[in-house]
mmCIF file of the C-alpha atoms, coordinates in Angstrom:
data_MODEL
# 
_entry.id   MODEL 
# 
loop_
_atom_site.group_PDB 
_atom_site.id 
_atom_site.type_symbol 
_atom_site.label_atom_id 
_atom_site.label_alt_id 
_atom_site.label_comp_id 
_atom_site.label_asym_id 
_atom_site.label_entity_id 
_atom_site.label_seq_id 
_atom_site.pdbx_PDB_ins_code 
_atom_site.Cartn_x 
_atom_site.Cartn_y 
_atom_site.Cartn_z 
_atom_site.occupancy 
_atom_site.B_iso_or_equiv 
_atom_site.pdbx_formal_charge 
_atom_site.auth_seq_id 
_atom_site.auth_comp_id 
_atom_site.auth_asym_id 
_atom_site.auth_atom_id 
_atom_site.pdbx_PDB_model_num 
ATOM 1   C CA . MET A 1 1   ? -1.736  -25.285 -22.762 1.00 0.00 ? 1   MET A CA 1 
ATOM 2   C CA . ARG A 1 2   ? 0.843   -22.516 -22.519 1.00 0.00 ? 2   ARG A CA 1 
ATOM 3   C CA . ARG A 1 3   ? -1.008  -20.349 -25.038 1.00 0.00 ? 3   ARG A CA 1 
ATOM 4   C CA . MET A 1 4   ? -4.254  -20.848 -23.133 1.00 0.00 ? 4   MET A CA 1 
ATOM 5   C CA . VAL A 1 5   ? -2.678  -19.693 -19.834 1.00 0.00 ? 5   VAL A CA 1 
ATOM 6   C CA . ILE A 1 6   ? -1.125  -16.656 -21.507 1.00 0.00 ? 6   ILE A CA 1 
ATOM 7   C CA . GLY A 1 7   ? -4.464  -15.869 -23.161 1.00 0.00 ? 7   GLY A CA 1 
ATOM 8   C CA . LEU A 1 8   ? -6.290  -16.091 -19.835 1.00 0.00 ? 8   LEU A CA 1 
ATOM 9   C CA . VAL A 1 9   ? -3.761  -13.798 -18.149 1.00 0.00 ? 9   VAL A CA 1 
ATOM 10  C CA . VAL A 1 10  ? -4.007  -11.224 -20.938 1.00 0.00 ? 10  VAL A CA 1 
ATOM 11  C CA . ALA A 1 11  ? -7.819  -11.391 -20.947 1.00 0.00 ? 11  ALA A CA 1 
ATOM 12  C CA . ALA A 1 12  ? -7.991  -10.991 -17.176 1.00 0.00 ? 12  ALA A CA 1 
ATOM 13  C CA . LEU A 1 13  ? -5.630  -8.019  -17.290 1.00 0.00 ? 13  LEU A CA 1 
ATOM 14  C CA . MET A 1 14  ? -7.630  -6.364  -20.036 1.00 0.00 ? 14  MET A CA 1 
ATOM 15  C CA . LEU A 1 15  ? -10.918 -6.996  -18.239 1.00 0.00 ? 15  LEU A CA 1 
ATOM 16  C CA . GLY A 1 16  ? -9.572  -5.702  -14.928 1.00 0.00 ? 16  GLY A CA 1 
ATOM 17  C CA . SER A 1 17  ? -7.934  -2.580  -16.286 1.00 0.00 ? 17  SER A CA 1 
ATOM 18  C CA . GLY A 1 18  ? -10.689 -1.681  -18.757 1.00 0.00 ? 18  GLY A CA 1 
ATOM 19  C CA . VAL A 1 19  ? -13.401 -1.115  -16.145 1.00 0.00 ? 19  VAL A CA 1 
ATOM 20  C CA . PRO A 1 20  ? -13.677 2.630   -15.482 1.00 0.00 ? 20  PRO A CA 1 
ATOM 21  C CA . GLN A 1 21  ? -13.974 3.644   -11.853 1.00 0.00 ? 21  GLN A CA 1 
ATOM 22  C CA . ALA A 1 22  ? -16.071 6.677   -10.965 1.00 0.00 ? 22  ALA A CA 1 
ATOM 23  C CA . VAL A 1 23  ? -14.417 8.804   -8.321  1.00 0.00 ? 23  VAL A CA 1 
ATOM 24  C CA . HIS A 1 24  ? -16.625 11.258  -6.464  1.00 0.00 ? 24  HIS A CA 1 
ATOM 25  C CA . ALA A 1 25  ? -14.643 13.634  -4.290  1.00 0.00 ? 25  ALA A CA 1 
ATOM 26  C CA . THR A 1 26  ? -15.261 17.112  -3.052  1.00 0.00 ? 26  THR A CA 1 
ATOM 27  C CA . LEU A 1 27  ? -12.865 19.606  -1.570  1.00 0.00 ? 27  LEU A CA 1 
ATOM 28  C CA . ASP A 1 28  ? -14.187 18.897  1.941   1.00 0.00 ? 28  ASP A CA 1 
ATOM 29  C CA . GLU A 1 29  ? -13.787 15.100  1.818   1.00 0.00 ? 29  GLU A CA 1 
ATOM 30  C CA . PRO A 1 30  ? -10.416 13.326  1.697   1.00 0.00 ? 30  PRO A CA 1 
ATOM 31  C CA . VAL A 1 31  ? -9.930  10.904  -1.186  1.00 0.00 ? 31  VAL A CA 1 
ATOM 32  C CA . LEU A 1 32  ? -9.873  7.349   0.160   1.00 0.00 ? 32  LEU A CA 1 
ATOM 33  C CA . HIS A 1 33  ? -8.461  4.279   -1.539  1.00 0.00 ? 33  HIS A CA 1 
ATOM 34  C CA . GLU A 1 34  ? -11.432 2.521   -3.099  1.00 0.00 ? 34  GLU A CA 1 
ATOM 35  C CA . GLU A 1 35  ? -11.828 -1.229  -3.260  1.00 0.00 ? 35  GLU A CA 1 
ATOM 36  C CA . PRO A 1 36  ? -11.000 -2.564  -6.728  1.00 0.00 ? 36  PRO A CA 1 
ATOM 37  C CA . SER A 1 37  ? -13.822 -4.037  -8.767  1.00 0.00 ? 37  SER A CA 1 
ATOM 38  C CA . ALA A 1 38  ? -14.219 -7.777  -9.152  1.00 0.00 ? 38  ALA A CA 1 
ATOM 39  C CA . GLY A 1 39  ? -12.698 -7.608  -12.622 1.00 0.00 ? 39  GLY A CA 1 
ATOM 40  C CA . ALA A 1 40  ? -9.727  -5.603  -11.405 1.00 0.00 ? 40  ALA A CA 1 
ATOM 41  C CA . SER A 1 41  ? -9.177  -8.023  -8.522  1.00 0.00 ? 41  SER A CA 1 
ATOM 42  C CA . LEU A 1 42  ? -9.260  -10.936 -10.952 1.00 0.00 ? 42  LEU A CA 1 
ATOM 43  C CA . GLY A 1 43  ? -6.817  -9.159  -13.245 1.00 0.00 ? 43  GLY A CA 1 
ATOM 44  C CA . TRP A 1 44  ? -4.349  -8.393  -10.462 1.00 0.00 ? 44  TRP A CA 1 
ATOM 45  C CA . GLY A 1 45  ? -4.681  -11.934 -9.127  1.00 0.00 ? 45  GLY A CA 1 
ATOM 46  C CA . MET A 1 46  ? -3.987  -13.452 -12.536 1.00 0.00 ? 46  MET A CA 1 
ATOM 47  C CA . ALA A 1 47  ? -1.055  -11.072 -13.020 1.00 0.00 ? 47  ALA A CA 1 
ATOM 48  C CA . SER A 1 48  ? 0.438   -12.178 -9.693  1.00 0.00 ? 48  SER A CA 1 
ATOM 49  C CA . VAL A 1 49  ? 0.032   -15.851 -10.664 1.00 0.00 ? 49  VAL A CA 1 
ATOM 50  C CA . GLY A 1 50  ? 1.737   -15.176 -13.997 1.00 0.00 ? 50  GLY A CA 1 
ATOM 51  C CA . THR A 1 51  ? 4.533   -13.256 -12.287 1.00 0.00 ? 51  THR A CA 1 
ATOM 52  C CA . ASN A 1 52  ? 5.065   -16.029 -9.746  1.00 0.00 ? 52  ASN A CA 1 
ATOM 53  C CA . LEU A 1 53  ? 5.524   -18.576 -12.529 1.00 0.00 ? 53  LEU A CA 1 
ATOM 54  C CA . PHE A 1 54  ? 8.863   -16.894 -13.236 1.00 0.00 ? 54  PHE A CA 1 
ATOM 55  C CA . TYR A 1 55  ? 9.640   -15.211 -9.905  1.00 0.00 ? 55  TYR A CA 1 
ATOM 56  C CA . MET A 1 56  ? 9.395   -18.255 -7.618  1.00 0.00 ? 56  MET A CA 1 
ATOM 57  C CA . PRO A 1 57  ? 11.784  -20.527 -9.569  1.00 0.00 ? 57  PRO A CA 1 
ATOM 58  C CA . GLY A 1 58  ? 14.295  -17.668 -9.729  1.00 0.00 ? 58  GLY A CA 1 
ATOM 59  C CA . LYS A 1 59  ? 13.987  -17.091 -5.986  1.00 0.00 ? 59  LYS A CA 1 
ATOM 60  C CA . MET A 1 60  ? 14.374  -20.833 -5.360  1.00 0.00 ? 60  MET A CA 1 
ATOM 61  C CA . ILE A 1 61  ? 17.577  -20.997 -7.425  1.00 0.00 ? 61  ILE A CA 1 
ATOM 62  C CA . TYR A 1 62  ? 18.935  -17.932 -5.619  1.00 0.00 ? 62  TYR A CA 1 
ATOM 63  C CA . ALA A 1 63  ? 18.097  -19.417 -2.209  1.00 0.00 ? 63  ALA A CA 1 
ATOM 64  C CA . LEU A 1 64  ? 19.630  -22.803 -3.031  1.00 0.00 ? 64  LEU A CA 1 
ATOM 65  C CA . ALA A 1 65  ? 22.808  -21.185 -4.352  1.00 0.00 ? 65  ALA A CA 1 
ATOM 66  C CA . GLY A 1 66  ? 22.970  -18.898 -1.297  1.00 0.00 ? 66  GLY A CA 1 
ATOM 67  C CA . GLY A 1 67  ? 22.469  -21.889 0.997   1.00 0.00 ? 67  GLY A CA 1 
ATOM 68  C CA . PHE A 1 68  ? 25.280  -23.792 -0.671  1.00 0.00 ? 68  PHE A CA 1 
ATOM 69  C CA . VAL A 1 69  ? 27.666  -20.816 -0.611  1.00 0.00 ? 69  VAL A CA 1 
ATOM 70  C CA . GLY A 1 70  ? 26.701  -20.008 3.003   1.00 0.00 ? 70  GLY A CA 1 
ATOM 71  C CA . LEU A 1 71  ? 27.433  -23.531 4.175   1.00 0.00 ? 71  LEU A CA 1 
ATOM 72  C CA . LEU A 1 72  ? 30.688  -23.541 2.208   1.00 0.00 ? 72  LEU A CA 1 
ATOM 73  C CA . ALA A 1 73  ? 31.675  -20.205 3.797   1.00 0.00 ? 73  ALA A CA 1 
ATOM 74  C CA . TRP A 1 74  ? 30.801  -21.593 7.237   1.00 0.00 ? 74  TRP A CA 1 
ATOM 75  C CA . GLY A 1 75  ? 33.112  -24.567 6.682   1.00 0.00 ? 75  GLY A CA 1 
ATOM 76  C CA . VAL A 1 76  ? 35.967  -22.515 5.231   1.00 0.00 ? 76  VAL A CA 1 
ATOM 77  C CA . SER A 1 77  ? 35.763  -19.976 8.076   1.00 0.00 ? 77  SER A CA 1 
ATOM 78  C CA . GLY A 1 78  ? 36.094  -22.705 10.705  1.00 0.00 ? 78  GLY A CA 1 
ATOM 79  C CA . GLY A 1 79  ? 32.459  -22.688 11.791  1.00 0.00 ? 79  GLY A CA 1 
ATOM 80  C CA . ASN A 1 80  ? 31.984  -18.932 12.081  1.00 0.00 ? 80  ASN A CA 1 
ATOM 81  C CA . THR A 1 81  ? 28.194  -18.543 12.107  1.00 0.00 ? 81  THR A CA 1 
ATOM 82  C CA . ASP A 1 82  ? 28.349  -14.782 11.473  1.00 0.00 ? 82  ASP A CA 1 
ATOM 83  C CA . VAL A 1 83  ? 30.013  -15.432 8.107   1.00 0.00 ? 83  VAL A CA 1 
ATOM 84  C CA . ALA A 1 84  ? 27.437  -18.059 7.182   1.00 0.00 ? 84  ALA A CA 1 
ATOM 85  C CA . MET A 1 85  ? 24.454  -15.987 8.329   1.00 0.00 ? 85  MET A CA 1 
ATOM 86  C CA . GLY A 1 86  ? 25.737  -12.979 6.371   1.00 0.00 ? 86  GLY A CA 1 
ATOM 87  C CA . ILE A 1 87  ? 25.129  -15.066 3.253   1.00 0.00 ? 87  ILE A CA 1 
ATOM 88  C CA . LEU A 1 88  ? 22.204  -17.243 4.347   1.00 0.00 ? 88  LEU A CA 1 
ATOM 89  C CA . GLN A 1 89  ? 19.861  -14.581 5.724   1.00 0.00 ? 89  GLN A CA 1 
ATOM 90  C CA . PRO A 1 90  ? 19.656  -12.410 2.592   1.00 0.00 ? 90  PRO A CA 1 
ATOM 91  C CA . ALA A 1 91  ? 19.377  -15.490 0.377   1.00 0.00 ? 91  ALA A CA 1 
ATOM 92  C CA . LEU A 1 92  ? 16.710  -17.333 2.368   1.00 0.00 ? 92  LEU A CA 1 
ATOM 93  C CA . SER A 1 93  ? 14.559  -14.407 3.531   1.00 0.00 ? 93  SER A CA 1 
ATOM 94  C CA . GLY A 1 94  ? 12.733  -11.804 1.504   1.00 0.00 ? 94  GLY A CA 1 
ATOM 95  C CA . THR A 1 95  ? 9.654   -12.157 -0.665  1.00 0.00 ? 95  THR A CA 1 
ATOM 96  C CA . TRP A 1 96  ? 8.873   -15.686 -1.798  1.00 0.00 ? 96  TRP A CA 1 
ATOM 97  C CA . ALA A 1 97  ? 5.550   -14.996 -3.528  1.00 0.00 ? 97  ALA A CA 1 
ATOM 98  C CA . VAL A 1 98  ? 4.409   -11.851 -5.331  1.00 0.00 ? 98  VAL A CA 1 
ATOM 99  C CA . THR A 1 99  ? 0.937   -10.663 -4.311  1.00 0.00 ? 99  THR A CA 1 
ATOM 100 C CA . PRO A 1 100 ? -1.417  -8.306  -6.149  1.00 0.00 ? 100 PRO A CA 1 
ATOM 101 C CA . GLU A 1 101 ? -0.640  -5.593  -3.570  1.00 0.00 ? 101 GLU A CA 1 
ATOM 102 C CA . MET A 1 102 ? 3.041   -5.847  -4.511  1.00 0.00 ? 102 MET A CA 1 
ATOM 103 C CA . LEU A 1 103 ? 2.278   -5.519  -8.211  1.00 0.00 ? 103 LEU A CA 1 
ATOM 104 C CA . ARG A 1 104 ? 0.147   -2.415  -7.557  1.00 0.00 ? 104 ARG A CA 1 
ATOM 105 C CA . GLY A 1 105 ? 3.057   -0.887  -5.603  1.00 0.00 ? 105 GLY A CA 1 
ATOM 106 C CA . ASP A 1 106 ? 1.343   -0.927  -2.204  1.00 0.00 ? 106 ASP A CA 1 
ATOM 107 C CA . GLN A 1 107 ? 3.989   -3.288  -0.738  1.00 0.00 ? 107 GLN A CA 1 
ATOM 108 C CA . PRO A 1 108 ? 7.648   -3.791  -1.669  1.00 0.00 ? 108 PRO A CA 1 
ATOM 109 C CA . ILE A 1 109 ? 9.044   -6.850  -3.425  1.00 0.00 ? 109 ILE A CA 1 
ATOM 110 C CA . LEU A 1 110 ? 12.253  -7.921  -1.671  1.00 0.00 ? 110 LEU A CA 1 
ATOM 111 C CA . PHE A 1 111 ? 14.062  -10.492 -3.819  1.00 0.00 ? 111 PHE A CA 1 
ATOM 112 C CA . VAL A 1 112 ? 17.110  -10.199 -1.545  1.00 0.00 ? 112 VAL A CA 1 
ATOM 113 C CA . GLY A 1 113 ? 16.238  -10.234 2.153   1.00 0.00 ? 113 GLY A CA 1 
ATOM 114 C CA . PRO A 1 114 ? 17.572  -7.891  4.819   1.00 0.00 ? 114 PRO A CA 1 
ATOM 115 C CA . SER A 1 115 ? 21.251  -7.973  5.778   1.00 0.00 ? 115 SER A CA 1 
ATOM 116 C CA . TYR A 1 116 ? 22.382  -10.005 8.752   1.00 0.00 ? 116 TYR A CA 1 
ATOM 117 C CA . GLU A 1 117 ? 23.428  -8.074  11.849  1.00 0.00 ? 117 GLU A CA 1 
ATOM 118 C CA . SER A 1 118 ? 25.461  -9.991  14.377  1.00 0.00 ? 118 SER A CA 1 
ATOM 119 C CA . SER A 1 119 ? 24.046  -9.945  17.886  1.00 0.00 ? 119 SER A CA 1 
ATOM 120 C CA . SER A 1 120 ? 27.502  -10.448 19.412  1.00 0.00 ? 120 SER A CA 1 
ATOM 121 C CA . SER A 1 121 ? 28.996  -7.256  17.959  1.00 0.00 ? 121 SER A CA 1 
ATOM 122 C CA . SER A 1 122 ? 28.868  -4.335  20.344  1.00 0.00 ? 122 SER A CA 1 
ATOM 123 C CA . SER A 1 123 ? 29.642  -0.708  19.694  1.00 0.00 ? 123 SER A CA 1 
ATOM 124 C CA . SER A 1 124 ? 31.585  0.990   22.479  1.00 0.00 ? 124 SER A CA 1 
# 
C-alpha cells in the first residue's frame, strides 16, 4: 500500500510538471499568473497530501508538547496567563495543513505561530 501511494505521488508530480505551458507576452502587456493545467493542479494537490502525511503529525506533536509545557508554566508561575500564552499561542497557532499554494511559494508555511503580545502591557 505504501509503495502504491508513493508511486501515485511521483506519477502525479511527473505528470503535473512535465506539461509545457506556452506563455505569450508582448512588451505592451503585463505578464499575468496563469492558471495551472489540470495535470499540474493534480500534481500539486498530491504533493500537498504527501507533505501533510509527515507535516501534520509533527505539528500535532509540537502542539501537544507546547500545550503541556504551557499549562505547566501556568501552574509554576502561579496562574500567570501571560507566561502560559507566551508558550501556547506559538505552539497552537500557525499552519496546520500545507496547501498547494504553500508548496509553490505563494503563501508562507508557519510551523511556529506568531508570538504572544500581552494586552495588559503598556508602553509609556
